N, C-alpha and C positions, 0 to 999 in steps of 0.2 A: 800233137796231143789229140785226145778223143773228145775233149770238152772245149766249149767256146770261151775258155779263160786261159790266159797265158800263164806259164808255169810260175813266173816270178810273182805275179799278182795273186795267184792261187795260194802260194806259200805264205805271202804276206797276210792274206785274208786268214789263213790257218793260224798263223802265229798270234794274231790279235783276237780272233773270235772263235776259233774252233774248239777251245777248251769248253766254253759254255755250250756251244752247239753240240759237241760230242756228248756232254752230260744229258742234254735234252733228248738227243736221239737214242742214247742208251736207255733212258727212262721210257721212251716211246716203244722201243723194242720189247722191253719187259711187259708193258701193258698189252701190247699186241699178242705176244706169244702166250700170255697168261690165259687167254681165251680158249686155248687148247686143253687146259688142265683143270679148270674149275669143276668139271663134272666127275673127276676120278673119285673123290670121297663122297659123292652125292648119289651114286647109282641106285642104292636101295631106296632112298627118299624119292628120287625121280620116278622109279618104278611104281611106288605106292601112289604118288601124286597123279600120275597119268593112267593109273589102273592098267598097267601092263606088266609083263614078266621081266624078271631080272635079266634074262638073255637079250630081250628087246632093248632094255635100257642100256645094256652094255654096248649096243651098237653105237651109242653116242661117241665112245672113244674112237672106234674104228672109222666112223663116218667123218668125224671132225678131223682126224689125221689124214683121211683120204682127200677131204676137201682142201686141207693144207697142202698136200702133195700136188693136187691139181693146180692150186694157186702158184706154187713154186715153179711148176713146169710151164704154165700158160700165161701167168701174169708177171712173174718176177723178171723175165727178159725185157719187159717194157721199160724197165729202169734204164736201159741203154738207149732208149728211143724217145721217151717223152719227158716233159718237164716234171721232175719228181716233186717240186714244191707245190704242184697242183695235184699230181697223181696220188701221192701218199695221203694227204688230207681227205681226198675223195674216197679212197679205199677205207680209211678209218671210219668215215661217216657211214659207208655201206655196212661195215662190220657192226656199228652201233645199232643200225636198224635190224640186222639179223639177230643180235643178242636180245633186243627188245621183243622180237617175235618169239624167241625161246622163252622169255619170261612170262608171256601171256598165252602161249600155245595151249589149246584145249585138248589136244590129242597127241599121241606118240608120233604118227607120221609127220604132222606139221612141225613138231619139235625137232625131229631128226633132220628134216629137210632144212630148217633154219640153221641147225648145227653144222651141216655141211657147208652152207654159205659162210657162216662165221669162221669155219676152219680155213676156207679159201681166203677170207679177208685177213686172217692172222698172218698170212704170208707177207703182208706189209712189213713185218719185222725184218725180213730178209732183203727187202729193197733198201732199208735204212743202213744195214751193215756195210755193203760195198760203197754206199754213198758217203758214209762217214770216213771210210778208208780212203776214198778218192780225194777227200778234202785234205788229208794229212800228207806231209812230206814222206818220202819213201822210207827214211831212216826211223820214222816213228809209227809206221803202219802196224807193226806187231802190237805195240802198246795200245793203239786205238782199237784193234781187233779184240784185245783183251778186255778193254773197257766195255765194248759192245757185247761181248760174250758174257761179261758179268751181269749186264742188264738182262740179257736173255735168260740166264740161269736163275737169277733172282725172281724174274717173272714166272718162270715155270715152276719153281719149288714153292714160292710164297703163295701162289694161286691156290694150291691145295689147302694150305693152312687157313688162309682168309675164307675160302669157300666153306670149309668144314665148320668154322666157328660162326660165320654169318648164317649158315643154314641152321645151326643149332639155335641161334637167337631169333631168327625171323623167317625161316623156311627157305627151301632151295630156290624158289622163284625170285626171291630178293637178291640172290647172288647174281643172276643174269640181268636183273634190272639195274643193279649198281654197276655192273660191267658195261652195260649200254650207255649209262650216263658218263662213265669214265672215258669211253671211246669217243663220245660226242665232244666232250671238253678237249680231248687230245686232238681231234680233227681241227678245232678252232685254233689251238695253240700252235700246231704245226703250220697251219696256213699263214699265220702271222710271223713265225720265227724261222722257218726253213730257208736257208740261202738258195738262191737260184743259180744252178750250174747247168748251162745249156749243152745238150748233147749235139755232136756233129754227125751222128749216125743218121743216114738217110736211106733206109730200106723199108720195104713193106713188112707187115707183121708175119706173113708166112715165111719170108726170107730170113727174118729175125730168128724164128724158131728153128729153121733149117740150119742156120749158122751155129746154133748151140750144139747140135749133134756133130757138126764138122769139128768144132773145138774139142769135143770129147774124143773123137776119132784121132785127132792129131796129137793130143797131149797125154802121154802116158802118166805124167805127174798127176793130172786131174783124175785119171782112172784109178790110180792107186789110192788117192785120198778119198774118192767116192766109195771105194770098197771098205776102207777103214771106217769112214763115217757111218755107212749103212750098217755094218756089223756092230759098231759100238752103240748106236742108238737102238738097234734091235734088242741088245742086252739091257739098255736103260728102260725100254718099254716093258720088257719081261719083268724086271725088278719091281717097278712102281705099280704095274697092274696086279702082280701077284701079291705085293705087300698089302694091298687093301684086303684081299681075300684072307691072307694069313692073320692080319691083326683084328679083323672083324669076327673071326671064328675062334674055336677052341685052340689054345688055352687062354687067349688074351681077351677077347670080347670087348674091344675098345670101341668107344663112341666115334661118330663122324669127326667131331672136333679133335679128339685125341689122334685119330689117324691122320687128319690134316696137319697136325703138329709135326709129324715125322718129315713133312716137306722141308722143315727148317734144317734138316741134315744137309740139304743141298747147298746151304749157305757156305759150307766148308769149301765146296768147289769154287764158289764165286770169289772167295778170298784170294785164290791163286791166279785168277784170270789175268790181271794186269802184270804181275811178276812174270808169268809164263810168256805173255806177249812181249815183254821187254827182253826176255832171253831169246826169243825167236829173232828179234831185231839184231841180236849179237851172234846169230848163226848157230844156235843150239837147238834148232827145231827137230833135227834128226834124233838126237839123244832124248829129248822130251817125248817124242813119238814112241821110241823104244820102251822107255819107262812106263808110259801111260798104257801101252798095250799089255805089258806084263802085269801091271796092277789091275787091269780089267779082268784078267783071268784069275789072279790070286784072291781078289776080293770075294769071289764066289765060294772059295774054300772056307772063308770065315762065315759067310752067310749060311752055309750048309748047317751050321749048328744053331740056327735060329728057330728051329721047330718048337723048342720048349724053353728057350732062354732069350730074353730080349737084348742082352748086351751084344751078342754077335750080329744081330740085325742092325743095331745102331752103328757099330763099328764098320761092318761090311758095307752098309749102304753109304756111309760117309766116304769110305775109301773108293767105292765104285764111282760115286758122283765126282770125286776129285779126279779120278782117271779119265772119265768122260770129258770133263771140262778141259783138262790139260790137252787131251788129244784133239778136241774141237778147236781150240785156239791154235795149236800147231798146224792142223789141217787148213784152216782158213787163212792163216798167215802165209802158208806155202802157196795156195792156189791163187792168192791175190798178187803173186809175183808173175802171173802169166800175161799181164798186160792191162793197162788202164782202159783200153778201148772197149772191153767186153766184160767188165767185172760183174755186172748183173747176170749175164748169161753164164759165166763161169760159176757164180754162186747158185744160179738156178739148177745147173747140172748137179753140183755137189749136194745141195740141200734136198733136191728131189730124191736122190739116192739115199740120203740120210733119213728122210721120213718114210720112204718106202720100207726101209729097214725097220723103222718104228712100227709101221702098220703090220708088217709080218710078225714082229715080236709080240705085239698085242694079240694078234690072231692065234699064234701058237700057244700063248700062255693059258688061255681058257681051256684048251684041249688037254694040255699037259697037266695043269693043276687038277683037272677033273679025274685024271687017271693016276697020277703020281704024286699029287699034293705038293708040299713045299720041297721035298727031296727031288721030285721030278723037275721042278722049276730050276733048282740049283744045278742039276745036270745039264739042262738046256742052256742056262746062263754060262756055265763053264765051257760048254761046247762052243758057244758063240765067242767067248773070250779066247779060246785056243785058236779058232779060225782067224780072229783078228791078229793074233801074234804071227800066224803063218802067212797071212796076207802081207804083213809088213816085212817079214823075213824074205819073201820072194819079190816084193815090190820096192824095197828100199834102194836097190841099185838104180832102177829106172827113176826113182824120185830124186836122185842126186844129179840127174842130167839138167843142164841149163835149158829152161823152156824157151820155145819160140814165142814171139809176141802173139797174143791172142787177138789178132785183128780179124775182121769179118771176112 
């Protein structure tokens, strides 16, 4: 085994304590990942408060996601090397400091620099996902992945709703101040409650990063799932970035609080996370992947009619979020079969591709919306959906291969 705990004792520990620990870790992932999304309904208010342009304020989304991607690539692999019971609280505390700096930043450059650091700190969420999976017995790992994914999705979608209403009540700086306090409290709770599972990996940091790329090169399963994840989250970013532009303009002219309320549509996806995880435990991951990829593309056909009618926006966004969540659980359940010795590195590779896709999607959305408005965005989203279907059509055969153990 890759951890300093015997299998029997680990499973005994899991059976008695993991249910409560998994709930705590799922909550922690939600709080960590929420830091990526607070700014989406606040961009206009941030621009006014920092006396800068809307385009400069919009860099908040790109820089936060870029910081997150950097954390996934450079920090997440450390989960295979260090004591996570110390590492995760330390990362949470550093994120709290960055969020506090955002709350009091007097200028846009300082605000954006702190946002990049907070984005990197949010990668703590993805240290916790493989950690929770490692604690679980193999036949329950899909269910645990589903629980963790539910926490992640609830954090990402409820962040927009909370941020919108809190900003309406007390201003946008209060949002980041409250987030800083939440992360500080989380750091303390995790330091007291996280179980210690000692890693047996004994290599240097450079070798650790190099081994991540070796795993990518060796495992076609991982490459296929990285492609699916990156394309699906590119579409997710296109939808939620453009949705703010659509709903704040004609014909809707919704307030920040109302726009934030649309984040509740993502709760639909969270409701299926655990059932989807249980289905992957029963060997239905391939079928779930196929259905999710098809729904990713078809939901954009519904969203196309949202230019003047709100019902297609609500239905299409709910279906799209459902598809993204189903695919994410299927993807992570599959890649965690690659071996327990390198789960953090496997997750680092996958989630880096995932959020690079998100950053590309966000970047494309501004340009496309400026020229083609909502119709152009729907064409872009449908294109990404079709590419996801094609990636799975060509990659499904490789995905069915039995993976080699992902040792270093």
